[in-house]
C-alpha beads as a LAMMPS data file, in Angstrom:
LAMMPS data file: protein, C-alpha beads

228 atoms
227 bonds

1 atom types
1 bond types

-500.0 500.0 xlo xhi
-500.0 500.0 ylo yhi
-500.0 500.0 zlo zhi

Masses

1 110.0

Atoms # bond

1 1 1 -111.082 94.610 297.848
2 1 1 -110.898 97.899 295.946
3 1 1 -107.517 99.841 296.959
4 1 1 -109.514 103.091 297.151
5 1 1 -112.505 101.773 300.062
6 1 1 -110.613 103.125 302.317
7 1 1 -109.508 107.141 302.251
8 1 1 -108.099 108.937 304.850
9 1 1 -109.247 112.404 305.935
10 1 1 -106.649 115.002 304.912
11 1 1 -105.283 118.155 306.096
12 1 1 -105.068 121.866 304.830
13 1 1 -103.422 124.764 307.215
14 1 1 -102.599 128.215 306.438
15 1 1 -99.429 128.932 308.221
16 1 1 -98.627 132.886 309.035
17 1 1 -95.648 134.418 309.206
18 1 1 -93.752 137.146 309.379
19 1 1 -92.628 136.911 306.100
20 1 1 -95.697 135.691 304.634
21 1 1 -98.138 132.941 304.943
22 1 1 -98.296 129.484 303.467
23 1 1 -100.501 126.637 302.765
24 1 1 -100.463 123.232 303.959
25 1 1 -101.681 120.129 302.546
26 1 1 -101.247 116.880 303.852
27 1 1 -102.958 113.823 301.864
28 1 1 -102.569 110.173 300.936
29 1 1 -101.981 108.734 297.921
30 1 1 -101.942 104.696 297.047
31 1 1 -100.819 105.144 293.495
32 1 1 -98.137 104.669 292.181
33 1 1 -97.131 103.279 295.390
34 1 1 -98.630 103.905 299.070
35 1 1 -97.412 107.608 300.458
36 1 1 -98.632 110.585 302.198
37 1 1 -97.388 113.878 301.067
38 1 1 -97.269 117.116 302.773
39 1 1 -97.103 120.226 300.346
40 1 1 -95.886 123.275 301.255
41 1 1 -96.771 126.471 298.854
42 1 1 -97.100 130.055 298.733
43 1 1 -99.751 131.385 296.695
44 1 1 -100.634 128.122 295.621
45 1 1 -96.707 127.648 294.151
46 1 1 -95.630 124.527 295.350
47 1 1 -91.721 124.997 296.862
48 1 1 -91.601 121.682 298.879
49 1 1 -92.957 118.259 299.094
50 1 1 -92.529 116.110 301.960
51 1 1 -92.869 112.061 301.583
52 1 1 -93.785 109.559 303.936
53 1 1 -93.809 105.963 302.619
54 1 1 -96.097 103.371 303.671
55 1 1 -95.073 99.631 303.373
56 1 1 -98.977 98.960 302.412
57 1 1 -102.278 101.017 301.188
58 1 1 -104.452 101.639 303.634
59 1 1 -106.936 98.227 303.529
60 1 1 -109.053 98.078 306.815
61 1 1 -111.237 100.917 309.345
62 1 1 -108.979 100.310 312.054
63 1 1 -105.725 100.775 309.602
64 1 1 -107.807 104.377 307.844
65 1 1 -108.097 106.024 312.054
66 1 1 -104.001 105.228 312.848
67 1 1 -103.661 106.523 309.372
68 1 1 -105.219 109.757 310.035
69 1 1 -103.712 110.050 313.118
70 1 1 -100.333 109.562 310.999
71 1 1 -101.521 112.646 308.714
72 1 1 -102.123 114.972 311.813
73 1 1 -99.029 113.949 313.445
74 1 1 -97.337 114.305 310.330
75 1 1 -99.049 118.253 309.643
76 1 1 -97.956 119.405 312.655
77 1 1 -94.799 118.543 313.154
78 1 1 -94.232 120.371 309.149
79 1 1 -96.452 123.369 310.563
80 1 1 -93.962 123.758 313.656
81 1 1 -90.615 123.357 311.427
82 1 1 -92.373 126.150 308.966
83 1 1 -93.100 127.840 311.979
84 1 1 -90.038 128.426 313.837
85 1 1 -87.711 128.406 310.041
86 1 1 -89.406 131.352 309.367
87 1 1 -87.250 133.139 306.250
88 1 1 -88.339 134.956 303.617
89 1 1 -89.337 133.247 300.754
90 1 1 -91.329 135.608 298.323
91 1 1 -88.241 137.945 296.820
92 1 1 -87.247 135.413 294.304
93 1 1 -89.282 132.661 292.188
94 1 1 -88.787 129.123 293.889
95 1 1 -86.515 127.878 291.358
96 1 1 -84.209 130.703 292.200
97 1 1 -84.075 129.777 296.021
98 1 1 -81.812 127.828 298.026
99 1 1 -84.467 125.133 299.391
100 1 1 -85.258 124.153 303.603
101 1 1 -83.418 120.797 303.938
102 1 1 -81.543 119.565 306.620
103 1 1 -79.248 121.258 308.818
104 1 1 -75.878 121.479 307.623
105 1 1 -74.400 119.072 310.120
106 1 1 -76.288 116.573 309.212
107 1 1 -76.073 117.344 305.549
108 1 1 -72.743 116.313 305.015
109 1 1 -71.627 112.105 304.449
110 1 1 -71.590 111.100 308.678
111 1 1 -68.323 108.810 309.227
112 1 1 -69.602 105.572 310.878
113 1 1 -68.710 106.405 314.280
114 1 1 -70.130 109.902 313.963
115 1 1 -73.400 108.137 312.751
116 1 1 -73.133 105.229 315.793
117 1 1 -73.069 108.236 318.480
118 1 1 -75.436 110.240 316.883
119 1 1 -77.957 106.980 317.422
120 1 1 -76.731 106.648 320.824
121 1 1 -78.021 109.445 321.971
122 1 1 -81.285 108.142 321.485
123 1 1 -82.658 106.388 324.778
124 1 1 -82.876 103.199 324.685
125 1 1 -80.581 102.216 321.373
126 1 1 -78.856 99.421 321.887
127 1 1 -77.005 96.905 319.259
128 1 1 -76.408 98.970 315.844
129 1 1 -76.603 96.214 312.884
130 1 1 -74.224 97.492 309.648
131 1 1 -75.043 96.193 306.794
132 1 1 -74.464 96.985 302.518
133 1 1 -77.607 97.779 300.615
134 1 1 -77.225 94.499 299.165
135 1 1 -77.821 92.453 302.304
136 1 1 -74.470 91.928 303.359
137 1 1 -73.523 91.776 306.765
138 1 1 -70.497 94.256 307.946
139 1 1 -68.530 91.327 309.373
140 1 1 -69.114 87.487 310.000
141 1 1 -69.423 88.048 313.683
142 1 1 -72.133 91.259 312.931
143 1 1 -74.438 88.664 310.751
144 1 1 -74.042 85.797 313.367
145 1 1 -75.267 88.223 315.686
146 1 1 -78.447 89.578 314.135
147 1 1 -79.743 85.726 313.043
148 1 1 -79.432 84.770 316.094
149 1 1 -81.765 87.513 317.778
150 1 1 -83.949 87.906 315.061
151 1 1 -83.912 84.837 312.951
152 1 1 -87.257 85.446 311.113
153 1 1 -86.330 88.983 309.930
154 1 1 -83.009 87.693 308.685
155 1 1 -84.889 84.796 306.664
156 1 1 -86.410 87.636 304.482
157 1 1 -83.826 89.996 304.553
158 1 1 -83.458 91.010 300.883
159 1 1 -87.251 91.355 300.796
160 1 1 -86.875 93.773 303.555
161 1 1 -84.554 96.001 302.016
162 1 1 -86.759 96.551 298.719
163 1 1 -88.723 98.813 300.783
164 1 1 -86.481 101.537 299.962
165 1 1 -86.408 101.630 296.499
166 1 1 -82.666 101.027 294.389
167 1 1 -81.457 104.489 292.590
168 1 1 -80.093 105.318 289.505
169 1 1 -76.424 105.059 289.566
170 1 1 -73.266 103.373 288.820
171 1 1 -73.154 101.674 292.425
172 1 1 -76.162 100.698 293.987
173 1 1 -77.574 102.908 296.287
174 1 1 -80.918 103.135 298.139
175 1 1 -83.263 105.644 299.183
176 1 1 -83.333 107.346 302.725
177 1 1 -85.554 106.354 305.073
178 1 1 -86.567 104.368 308.572
179 1 1 -88.487 101.564 308.530
180 1 1 -90.096 100.054 312.154
181 1 1 -89.832 96.706 311.737
182 1 1 -90.663 95.471 314.665
183 1 1 -92.384 98.373 317.324
184 1 1 -90.126 99.491 319.613
185 1 1 -87.781 96.728 319.108
186 1 1 -85.833 96.905 315.859
187 1 1 -86.125 99.557 312.736
188 1 1 -84.595 99.681 309.650
189 1 1 -82.392 103.057 308.509
190 1 1 -81.491 103.427 304.972
191 1 1 -78.731 106.101 304.629
192 1 1 -78.976 105.909 300.781
193 1 1 -74.923 104.066 301.246
194 1 1 -75.840 101.560 303.311
195 1 1 -78.523 100.148 305.751
196 1 1 -78.521 99.877 309.647
197 1 1 -80.873 97.476 311.821
198 1 1 -81.055 99.664 315.299
199 1 1 -82.005 97.165 317.780
200 1 1 -84.094 99.647 321.027
201 1 1 -85.096 99.042 324.327
202 1 1 -87.293 101.223 325.647
203 1 1 -86.000 103.166 328.443
204 1 1 -88.666 105.843 328.602
205 1 1 -92.654 105.936 327.696
206 1 1 -92.660 109.093 325.439
207 1 1 -89.824 108.649 323.112
208 1 1 -90.841 108.156 319.358
209 1 1 -87.887 105.840 318.417
210 1 1 -89.044 105.975 314.566
211 1 1 -89.099 109.816 314.769
212 1 1 -86.073 109.381 317.274
213 1 1 -83.956 108.040 314.635
214 1 1 -84.923 109.850 311.692
215 1 1 -84.082 113.005 313.760
216 1 1 -80.475 111.652 314.873
217 1 1 -79.525 110.118 311.484
218 1 1 -81.344 113.498 308.354
219 1 1 -81.658 116.101 310.985
220 1 1 -85.188 117.254 311.469
221 1 1 -86.623 117.154 308.016
222 1 1 -85.980 114.078 308.017
223 1 1 -85.157 111.934 304.810
224 1 1 -88.177 112.353 302.814
225 1 1 -87.928 115.875 302.208
226 1 1 -88.386 116.050 298.430
227 1 1 -87.490 119.079 296.153
228 1 1 -90.507 119.880 293.574

Bonds

1 1 1 2
2 1 2 3
3 1 3 4
4 1 4 5
5 1 5 6
6 1 6 7
7 1 7 8
8 1 8 9
9 1 9 10
10 1 10 11
11 1 11 12
12 1 12 13
13 1 13 14
14 1 14 15
15 1 15 16
16 1 16 17
17 1 17 18
18 1 18 19
19 1 19 20
20 1 20 21
21 1 21 22
22 1 22 23
23 1 23 24
24 1 24 25
25 1 25 26
26 1 26 27
27 1 27 28
28 1 28 29
29 1 29 30
30 1 30 31
31 1 31 32
32 1 32 33
33 1 33 34
34 1 34 35
35 1 35 36
36 1 36 37
37 1 37 38
38 1 38 39
39 1 39 40
40 1 40 41
41 1 41 42
42 1 42 43
43 1 43 44
44 1 44 45
45 1 45 46
46 1 46 47
47 1 47 48
48 1 48 49
49 1 49 50
50 1 50 51
51 1 51 52
52 1 52 53
53 1 53 54
54 1 54 55
55 1 55 56
56 1 56 57
57 1 57 58
58 1 58 59
59 1 59 60
60 1 60 61
61 1 61 62
62 1 62 63
63 1 63 64
64 1 64 65
65 1 65 66
66 1 66 67
67 1 67 68
68 1 68 69
69 1 69 70
70 1 70 71
71 1 71 72
72 1 72 73
73 1 73 74
74 1 74 75
75 1 75 76
76 1 76 77
77 1 77 78
78 1 78 79
79 1 79 80
80 1 80 81
81 1 81 82
82 1 82 83
83 1 83 84
84 1 84 85
85 1 85 86
86 1 86 87
87 1 87 88
88 1 88 89
89 1 89 90
90 1 90 91
91 1 91 92
92 1 92 93
93 1 93 94
94 1 94 95
95 1 95 96
96 1 96 97
97 1 97 98
98 1 98 99
99 1 99 100
100 1 100 101
101 1 101 102
102 1 102 103
103 1 103 104
104 1 104 105
105 1 105 106
106 1 106 107
107 1 107 108
108 1 108 109
109 1 109 110
110 1 110 111
111 1 111 112
112 1 112 113
113 1 113 114
114 1 114 115
115 1 115 116
116 1 116 117
117 1 117 118
118 1 118 119
119 1 119 120
120 1 120 121
121 1 121 122
122 1 122 123
123 1 123 124
124 1 124 125
125 1 125 126
126 1 126 127
127 1 127 128
128 1 128 129
129 1 129 130
130 1 130 131
131 1 131 132
132 1 132 133
133 1 133 134
134 1 134 135
135 1 135 136
136 1 136 137
137 1 137 138
138 1 138 139
139 1 139 140
140 1 140 141
141 1 141 142
142 1 142 143
143 1 143 144
144 1 144 145
145 1 145 146
146 1 146 147
147 1 147 148
148 1 148 149
149 1 149 150
150 1 150 151
151 1 151 152
152 1 152 153
153 1 153 154
154 1 154 155
155 1 155 156
156 1 156 157
157 1 157 158
158 1 158 159
159 1 159 160
160 1 160 161
161 1 161 162
162 1 162 163
163 1 163 164
164 1 164 165
165 1 165 166
166 1 166 167
167 1 167 168
168 1 168 169
169 1 169 170
170 1 170 171
171 1 171 172
172 1 172 173
173 1 173 174
174 1 174 175
175 1 175 176
176 1 176 177
177 1 177 178
178 1 178 179
179 1 179 180
180 1 180 181
181 1 181 182
182 1 182 183
183 1 183 184
184 1 184 185
185 1 185 186
186 1 186 187
187 1 187 188
188 1 188 189
189 1 189 190
190 1 190 191
191 1 191 192
192 1 192 193
193 1 193 194
194 1 194 195
195 1 195 196
196 1 196 197
197 1 197 198
198 1 198 199
199 1 199 200
200 1 200 201
201 1 201 202
202 1 202 203
203 1 203 204
204 1 204 205
205 1 205 206
206 1 206 207
207 1 207 208
208 1 208 209
209 1 209 210
210 1 210 211
211 1 211 212
212 1 212 213
213 1 213 214
214 1 214 215
215 1 215 216
216 1 216 217
217 1 217 218
218 1 218 219
219 1 219 220
220 1 220 221
221 1 221 222
222 1 222 223
223 1 223 224
224 1 224 225
225 1 225 226
226 1 226 227
227 1 227 228
């Protein structure tokens, strides 16, 4: 089946702000890898991009409908953030500006205890399993506990970690992000320097765990912020 048979409809909008309007474009593409990208433009000039990498291409009518809702949600979320962070952006060229990134308190590297505390503020978060980027758990007891609770996932652990690309450099680092392994049960977080499995037990009907964990770990812009 051709991978371009199902192409979700993108979204565009103009955000009117006191400092000047900005254009937003959110679209799906499958080359060189499937992803949803929201581009923020000022008079056609790219200021920022926010990218959500997808685990697979859209290959069914059902997935097409679901992905169009994901596009809508991402576009709406970025619209809200851009509106709230209304700061002048036209006085200098984009390359001279300081990009809008995560809040300063989340920009600094978090210690393991700090990150654990932030994640546990999300309602329903239970066990947090820490492991290195090579798939080695921090302690044999942690590995045994995870294997007992999630045997099938433990078996395919290394393939799962490859969802976060390795980054160039002298030591093993991965692309940051949050991946829903089992809906409302288990999520994988890559901080860049390490990975964490977060087990959850829903305590309320409204928590969007992927979004909540992303904000807890990385701040409101999330790990998918990309400088143009």
